[in-house]
N, C-alpha and C positions, 0 to 999 in steps of 0.2 A: 201693919196695915198699909197696903199700897195705895198711893194716891194716883188716880187716873187723870191725866191732864191732856187736853187737846193740843196738838202741835199748831204753832202759829201759821196763819195763812200766808202764803208767799206774797211778796210785795206786788201790788198791782192787782191781786185777785180779791174779789169781794167788794172792790171800791167802784163807785159809779164813775162814768166817764166825765161828768162835770167836775166831780171832786178832783180827779187826777189832772184834768186840764188846768184847774186853778193852782194846784201844787206845782205842776210842770212850768207854768208861766211865771210863778214866783221864784222857782229855783233856777231855771234855765230860760231867761227871757230872750226873745228874738232868735230862737233856734228853730230850724226847719226840720230837724230830725226827730221830732216827737213821734212816739209810737201811736199816738191818737191821730186818726185821719181827720184833718180839718178840711172842711169844704172850701173850695176856692171861691173868692168873692166874685160877684157878677161882673166887676170891672176888669177881670183878667183878660188879656188879649192872647188868642192862640198864636203859637209860633208859626212863622211863615218860612218856607224853604228859600234859601238864597238863590238869586238868579244865576243861571249858568254863565261861566266865564266866556267873555266874548273874545274870540280868536282874531288874530291879525289876518285881514283878508288878503294881503299881498304876499303871504308866505307861499313859496312854491310847493308843489306836491312832493311828497317823500320826506319832508323835514318835520321834526317834532313840533307839535302845536304849542310853541312858546310865545307868550304875548310880546309884541314889539319886535317881531322878527323882521329884519330889514330885507327888502327885496333884492335879489341877486341881479347884477347887471346882465343884460342879454349878451349871449355869446357873440352875436354879430358885431357888437361894438368894441370887442377886444382889439387892442393894437397889435400889429405883427411883432414877432420876437426880433429884437435888433441883433446885429452881428452875425447873421446867418447868410454867408455869401452863397450865391448861386453856384452850383457845381459845374465844373467844366464839361463841355460836351464830350461824349464818349469817343467821338471821332478824333479828338485831339490827344488821346492817350497814346503813349509809345507802345509798340508791339512788344510782347514778352519774348525775351531772347530764348532761342532753343526750341520754340514751338514749330510744328510742321506748318508748311504753307497752307495746307487745306486738309479737310478731313479725309481719311482713307489713304493718305500718302504715307509711305514708310519713313521711319526715322533714319537719320544719317547713320552710316555704319560706325561702329566703335573703332578706336585705334587698335590695330592688329598687333602692334609691337608691345607685348606684355613684358613687364619686368621679370627678371629671373627670380624664381622662388628659392628661398633658402632651404638648405638640407634636401635638395632635390637631385635630379639626374645630372644637373650641371656641376655638382661637387664630386663626381665619381673619381676624378683624378686626385682627390685629397684623402683617399682611404688609407694610403700608406702612412701618412703622418698620424692619422687617427689610431691605427693599430699600434704604433710605437708608443703613443701617449697612454693608451689603454693598458699596455703591459707595464709601463712605468708607474701608473697610478695604483695598480694592484700590488706591485712590489713595494712601493712606498708605504701604503697603508698597512701591509703585513709587518714590515720592519718597525714602523712606529708603534704598532700594537705589541710586538715582542718586547720592545724596550720599555713600554709603559708597565708591563707585567713585572718587571724587575725593579721598579722604582716605587717610592711612597710619597705621599703628600702632594706638594705642588708639581713635582716632576711627573708623577703619574697622571695628574689632571692635564698637564700641558701635552704630554705625548698622546694621551687618549683623544684629546681634541684634534690633534694633527692627524691621527689615524682616521677619525670620523670624517675629516675634510677630504682625505684621499679616497675614502669609500664613496663619498658623494660625487667626487670628480669621476670615479670609475663608472657610476651610473649615468652621469651626463654624457660622457664620451661614448659609452656603449649605446645609448639611445640615439645619439647623432649618427653613429655608424649604421644602425638598423634603418633609420629613416632614409639614408642615402642609398644603401645597397639592398635593403630588404632581407638581409641576413644578420645573424648574430655572430659576433666575434668572441671566441673564448681564448683569452691569453693563457700562456703557460703558468702553471702553479709555481709561485715563488719558493725557492729552496730556503730552509732555515739557515740562518747565519751562525757562525761560531760565536760563542759567548765572549764578549770583550769587556774590559773594565767600563764602568758606567761613563766616566768622563770621555774615554776614547770612543765609545758608541755614540755619545751625544755629538762629539766632534764630527764623526762620519755622517750623522744625520744632518748636521749643519751644512756640510759640503753638498750633500745630496739635494737638499732643498734649494740651494742656490742653482744647482744644475737643472732642477725641475723648473725654476723660474725662467732661466735662459732658454730652455727648450720650448716652452710655451710662447715666449716672446718671438722666437724665430718662426714658429708655426703661424702666429698671428700675422707676421709681416708677409708671409708667403701665401696665406689663405685668400682666396677670392670670394668665398661664400661669406656673406655678412654675419650669419649666425655662428659659424665656426670661428670667425675672427673675434667676435665678442666673447665666446666661450674661452678661447685661448688667452685672451687678455685677462679675464677673470681668474683663471687658474694661475697665471703668472703672478698676479697680485697675492694670491694665497701662498705661493712659494716664498715670496719676499716676507710675508707676515710670519710664516713658519720659521724661517731662518732667524728673524728677529726674536721670536719667542725662545728658541733654543739658545740663542746668545745670552738673553737675560737669565735663563736658567743656569747656564754655565757661570755667569758672573756671581750668582748667589752661592753656587757650590764651591767655586774656587777661592772665594773670600773667607771661608770658614776653616 
């Protein structure tokens, strides 16, 4: 047999407002969050809006309305900046050198004595020395390359570097000849040399490099063209360096 019971009423439902007010005041005294609306006493004073903030009257226009803004000093009372000397009058400035006396007047003519240009027509008399050196450079490069192909190790590297230097000298001398004359000079093809023992071949190259150095020094002393003089001096230094490299190589080979 099932018993039917009624669910309990929710708290606060079915109770009178007077009963709930007495219970709320006893449990939560002096609380203003009561769900029961209590009528305000007659002595309550309605809230009044606060008066607007009085702004400073002396604040200049354009500045934020901050209370107590100090007044800016008038611009007419500012003292002059010290240390600013008065500029000299323009009539006391010296004239700019090289300026024409007046507008519309031509400039003074330039100096007509131009310096001689290097590798130009003035070096036509030095083509004979150039042709000789071009022929020697081609022969020296070919001989050094033939010798490098017969050697190994440091000997091959040394003679290959010497052959590359002579090929570079051949290009430099050929370009100088073309700039002076407007023509290309083709030296004769060097003839293959008879095979010699390695030591004797290195000795022959040592003597040849010394001769190459001396020939370029003589050409530099007689050259009047500044560019040719500098080129001959550079090639003479290369010849001295090549001779020293071959000498060092022979010292290693003869000591073993």
